[in-house]
C-alpha positions in Angstrom: -11.7 23.0 13.7 -11.8 23.8 10.0 -14.2 25.1 7.4 -14.2 24.1 3.8 -15.2 26.4 0.9 -14.8 26.7 -2.8 -12.5 28.9 -4.7 -14.8 31.9 -4.6 -14.1 32.3 -0.9 -10.4 32.6 -1.5 -10.3 36.3 -0.5 -8.1 38.0 2.1 -11.1 39.3 4.1 -12.7 35.9 4.4 -9.5 34.0 5.3 -8.5 36.6 7.9 -12.0 36.6 9.3 -12.1 32.8 9.7 -8.6 32.8 11.2 -9.8 35.5 13.7 -12.4 33.0 14.8 -9.6 30.5 15.4 -10.8 28.2 12.6 -8.6 26.9 9.8 -9.8 27.9 6.4 -9.7 24.9 4.0 -10.5 27.0 0.9 -9.7 25.8 -2.6 -6.7 28.1 -3.5 -6.8 30.3 -6.6 -4.0 29.8 -9.1 -2.9 33.4 -8.8 -3.2 35.7 -5.8 -4.4 33.2 -3.3 -5.0 34.2 0.3 -4.2 30.7 1.4 -0.6 30.4 2.4 1.7 27.6 3.6 0.3 27.6 7.1 -2.8 25.8 5.8 -1.8 24.2 2.5 1.3 22.3 3.8 -0.8 20.0 6.1 -2.2 16.7 5.0 -5.6 17.6 6.4 -5.9 20.4 3.8 -5.5 17.9 0.9 -7.9 15.5 2.5 -10.5 18.2 3.0 -10.3 19.2 -0.7 -10.7 15.5 -1.8 -13.7 15.0 0.5 -15.3 18.2 -0.7 -15.0 17.0 -4.3 -16.8 13.7 -3.3 -19.7 15.8 -1.8 -19.9 18.0 -4.9 -20.2 15.0 -7.2 -23.5 14.1 -5.5 -24.9 17.6 -5.9 -23.8 17.6 -9.5 -25.6 14.3 -10.2 -28.7 15.5 -8.5 -28.8 18.7 -10.6 -27.9 17.1 -13.9 -29.5 13.6 -13.8 -32.0 14.1 -10.9 -33.6 17.1 -12.3 -33.0 19.5 -9.5 -31.5 22.2 -11.7 -34.9 23.4 -12.7 -37.7 22.3 -10.4 -41.1 22.1 -11.9 -42.9 22.1 -8.5 -43.7 25.0 -6.1 -44.2 24.8 -2.4 -41.9 23.6 0.4 -43.6 20.2 0.8 -43.4 19.3 -2.9 -39.8 20.5 -3.3 -38.8 18.5 -0.2 -40.5 15.4 -1.6 -38.6 15.8 -4.9 -35.3 16.4 -3.1 -35.8 13.3 -0.9 -36.7 11.1 -3.9 -33.7 12.4 -5.8 -31.4 11.7 -2.9 -32.8 8.2 -2.6 -32.2 7.6 -6.3 -28.6 8.8 -6.0 -28.0 6.5 -3.1 -29.3 3.6 -5.1 -26.9 4.5 -7.9 -24.0 4.7 -5.5 -25.1 1.4 -3.8 -24.9 -0.4 -7.1 -21.2 0.6 -7.5 -20.4 0.0 -3.9 -21.8 -3.5 -3.9 -20.3 -4.5 -7.2 -17.8 -7.3 -6.8 -14.2 -6.3 -7.6 -13.0 -7.8 -10.8 -10.1 -10.3 -10.5 -7.3 -9.5 -12.8 
């Protein structure tokens, strides 16, 4: 079992706490003073986890920048849920366009 987190969670306390729970921390390592050592970063699963996390973050970034979720203009749980659902559907349509595109023959 593993848990993925961004660079802000690369602290000795967090990594030790996760390991105490017998979970592998797939935390993006800091350039200097990282708490992630070779036990985690040498495995292929660590690199795969970081790539997958990047794919997920791209969707959130699109929804915030293009979809307008950075600053909501609605109040109330029902309205916010509707805007979020609509934005997710729009993002899926954008992704679908690129997924269904025919590969160019070179």
